[in-house]
N, C-alpha and C positions, 0 to 999 in steps of 0.2 A: 504494500500500500504506500501511496505517496503522502506527503505532508498535506496536500490539498484535500485528499480523501479523508484523512484523519480530522482535519479542521471541520469539514462538512459534517462528518459523523458526530463530532462533539457538539456542534451548533444544533443539529437536529435533536440529539439526545437531551440537551439542556432546555431547548424550547418546549419539548413535549413533557418534560418532568419538572417544569417550573412550579414552585410552591410559594405562596405568600405567607409570611410569618407575621403574626400580630406584633405590633410595635410596643404597646403598653407603656408608652412614655419613655422608652429606652433612648430614642434619638434626642429628646429634650434633655435627659440627664447627661448624656455624653457631651452635648453642646455646652451644657452648664459647667462641666468640669474641664473643658479645654483651657489651655493656659493664656487666654486672652487677657484676663485680669492681671496676671503676673507680667505679661508683656507690656501692658499699659503702665504698670508700676515701674518696670525697668526703664521705660522711656522717660517717665517723669523724673526718676532718679538720675538718669543720664543727663537730662536737660539741667537739673539742679546742679550737678557736679560741673558741667560745662560752664554754667553761669558763675559758679564760685571760682573756677580756674581762670576765667576771663577777668573777673574783678581782681583777683590776686595778681594776675599778669600785669594789668594796668597799674595797680596800686604799688607793686614792688619794682616798677620801672622797666618792665619788659619791652614796652614800646620804644622807650628811649634807647635801650640796649640794642634792640633789633635795628632801629634806624641808624644808630652809631656804627654798627657792624656793616650795614649796607653802604653807608657813606665811606667808611674806611676802605672797604673793598673797591669801591668805585675810584676813590682817590689813588689807591695803590695801582689800579689798572692804568690810570692816567699817568702816574709817575714812572711807570715801567715801560712806557712807550707802546702801549697797546691801543693807541688812539685810532688805529686803522680799523678797529671793529666798528661795524655799522650799528646804529641804534636799534634796528629791528632785531638783530641777534641778541642784544642785551635785554631787550624787552621780552623776547621769547624765553630766554633763559630765566629771567626773573619770574615770569608767569609759571613756567614749569616747576621751578623751585617752590613757589608759593603753593601750587597745587599739591606737590608731593608732601609738603609740610602739613597742609590741612588734612590730607589723607592719613598721614601718620598720627596726627593728634586725634582724629576721629576714630582710628582703629584702636587707640588706647582707651577709649571711653567704654 
């Protein structure tokens, strides 16, 4: 027998012997116990932690440190003769680095 014949035989068998089973509230109980509530709590907790981290980052001078580092890198590039870089590549590199940093921060939450 081929696979097609087996599939047809199985479909025929199950269509002829189909039985309805009384639910008796089983589906409602299963849906009630699904982890939707805990997922919602985890999202609220993650949002709270991200807000606290953001406040601490700003309060402890993270913005100034980040801006200072970017400024020092740019000044270092200019001092070392890499002025031949076009602004588009610098912008693209900055956007990629920011994207990677936000992905890393989000994965830690």
